[in-house]
GUVEXPA-803065 format. One record per residue (C-alpha): residue in one letter; y, x, z. Coordinates in Angstrom, 2 decimals. Example, Ala and Ser with C-alpha at 12.3 -4.5 7.8 and 13.67 -1.06 7.14 Angstrom:
% GUVEXPA-803065
+--------+---------+---------+---------+
| residu |   north |    east |      up |
+--------+---------+---------+---------+
|      A |   -4.50 |   12.30 |    7.80 |
|      S |   -1.06 |   13.67 |    7.14 |
+--------+---------+---------+---------+
***
This chain:
% GUVEXPA-803065
+--------+---------+---------+---------+
| residu |   north |    east |      up |
+--------+---------+---------+---------+
|      T |  116.19 | -289.62 |  188.28 |
|      E |  119.22 | -287.56 |  187.44 |
|      Q |  118.67 | -283.82 |  187.43 |
|      P |  120.92 | -281.93 |  189.81 |
|      Q |  123.77 | -280.28 |  187.97 |
|      K |  123.26 | -276.63 |  187.17 |
|      S |  125.88 | -274.26 |  188.51 |
|      L |  127.95 | -272.82 |  185.67 |
|      T |  128.84 | -269.14 |  185.43 |
|      P |  132.51 | -268.09 |  185.56 |
|      Q |  132.39 | -267.64 |  181.77 |
|      E |  130.94 | -271.12 |  181.21 |
|      I |  133.56 | -272.62 |  183.52 |
|      E |  136.30 | -270.74 |  181.67 |
|      K |  135.21 | -272.37 |  178.38 |
|      K |  135.59 | -275.82 |  179.96 |
|      L |  139.04 | -275.33 |  181.49 |
|      P |  141.00 | -276.04 |  178.27 |
|      E |  138.97 | -279.27 |  177.83 |
|      L |  140.08 | -280.22 |  181.35 |
|      G |  143.73 | -279.73 |  180.37 |
|      L |  144.35 | -276.27 |  181.80 |
|      S |  146.19 | -273.61 |  179.82 |
|      L |  145.71 | -269.87 |  179.88 |
|      V |  148.80 | -268.46 |  181.56 |
|      G |  147.86 | -264.81 |  181.83 |
|      S |  145.05 | -262.34 |  181.52 |
|      G |  144.34 | -258.70 |  182.05 |
|      Y |  142.34 | -256.30 |  184.18 |
|      G |  139.28 | -258.51 |  183.85 |
|      Q |  141.04 | -261.63 |  185.12 |
|      S |  142.13 | -264.78 |  183.26 |
|      D |  144.45 | -267.28 |  184.93 |
|      Y |  144.60 | -270.97 |  184.02 |
|      K |  147.00 | -273.65 |  185.22 |
|      P |  147.31 | -277.40 |  184.65 |
|      S |  150.59 | -278.81 |  183.41 |
|      S |  151.49 | -279.77 |  186.99 |
|      K |  151.35 | -276.07 |  188.03 |
|      N |  149.98 | -277.29 |  191.38 |
|      F |  147.05 | -274.88 |  191.32 |
|      V |  145.71 | -271.91 |  189.44 |
|      V |  142.13 | -271.00 |  188.53 |
|      C |  141.42 | -267.27 |  188.20 |
|      V |  138.27 | -266.29 |  186.34 |
|      F |  136.64 | -262.88 |  186.87 |
|      D |  133.29 | -261.50 |  185.73 |
|      S |  131.43 | -262.50 |  188.86 |
|      R |  133.72 | -264.86 |  190.75 |
|      I |  136.25 | -267.59 |  190.32 |
|      S |  139.09 | -268.39 |  192.64 |
|      L |  141.26 | -271.45 |  193.01 |
|      D |  144.68 | -271.13 |  194.57 |
|      L |  145.86 | -274.56 |  195.69 |
|      Y |  149.57 | -275.04 |  196.23 |
|      K |  151.44 | -277.59 |  198.27 |
|      N |  151.25 | -280.56 |  195.88 |
|      S |  147.73 | -279.92 |  194.65 |
|      G |  146.59 | -283.20 |  196.20 |
|      N |  147.99 | -284.87 |  193.08 |
|      D |  145.28 | -283.03 |  191.15 |
|      A |  142.46 | -283.74 |  193.61 |
|      E |  139.98 | -285.12 |  191.06 |
|      L |  140.57 | -282.27 |  188.63 |
|      I |  140.15 | -279.65 |  191.37 |
|      K |  136.93 | -281.29 |  192.57 |
|      T |  135.62 | -281.34 |  189.01 |
|      I |  136.20 | -277.58 |  188.69 |
|      L |  134.68 | -276.85 |  192.11 |
|      N |  131.63 | -278.92 |  191.23 |
|      L |  131.07 | -276.88 |  188.07 |
|      A |  130.57 | -273.82 |  190.29 |
|      L |  129.15 | -275.61 |  193.35 |
|      P |  127.27 | -278.65 |  192.06 |
|      T |  126.07 | -279.86 |  195.46 |
|      S |  129.02 | -278.81 |  197.59 |
|      G |  132.24 | -278.80 |  195.54 |
|      N |  133.53 | -281.95 |  197.24 |
|      E |  132.65 | -280.59 |  200.68 |
|      V |  134.56 | -277.36 |  200.00 |
|      Y |  137.54 | -279.38 |  198.73 |
|      N |  137.50 | -281.50 |  201.89 |
|      I |  137.50 | -278.38 |  204.09 |
|      V |  140.54 | -276.83 |  202.44 |
|      T |  142.56 | -280.03 |  202.27 |
|      S |  142.48 | -280.50 |  206.04 |
|      P |  143.82 | -277.97 |  208.53 |
|      F |  141.16 | -275.24 |  208.61 |
|      S |  140.65 | -271.72 |  209.83 |
|      N |  139.73 | -268.89 |  207.48 |
|      Q |  136.00 | -268.85 |  206.96 |
|      T |  133.23 | -267.61 |  204.71 |
|      I |  130.40 | -270.01 |  203.99 |
|      T |  127.36 | -270.02 |  201.72 |
|      R |  126.95 | -272.97 |  199.37 |
|      D |  124.79 | -273.39 |  196.27 |
|      G |  123.59 | -269.83 |  196.70 |
|      K |  127.10 | -268.40 |  196.51 |
|      T |  129.43 | -266.86 |  199.06 |
|      V |  132.57 | -268.97 |  199.34 |
|      E |  135.65 | -267.52 |  201.05 |
|      L |  138.22 | -270.02 |  202.28 |
|      T |  141.67 | -268.79 |  203.25 |
|      S |  144.51 | -270.83 |  204.68 |
|      R |  148.19 | -269.99 |  204.19 |
|      K |  151.32 | -271.86 |  205.18 |
|      N |  151.71 | -273.93 |  202.02 |
|      S |  148.54 | -273.09 |  200.15 |
|      A |  144.80 | -272.61 |  200.35 |
|      Y |  142.61 | -270.13 |  198.53 |
|      I |  139.00 | -270.61 |  197.52 |
|      K |  137.02 | -267.63 |  196.23 |
|      I |  133.53 | -268.30 |  194.91 |
|      H |  131.44 | -265.14 |  194.55 |
|      Y |  128.44 | -265.20 |  192.24 |
+--------+---------+---------+---------+
***
């Protein structure tokens, strides 16, 4: 039987982002920002949280976004993605032992995963 995936820390996730095709676009004040070539979303890495800001056309990058979410939330990354890609109200949920804040804006959605 396959072992459940271990949740990666923000630092472990950050090491994988370049392998997934994201580039570092800025860093400072304890935050590093990564974007894919499409610029449809940004991943912000902090010491004890990561956030994903999904813009209007991020659906084109659905598989990549799910991959990143599943690194942090191995049993619920897809579920979180499905919540924020449908109309949703702002909410805070607990998944994989982490607090996940979901925020909806007019043309974007924000996911903050607190460790």
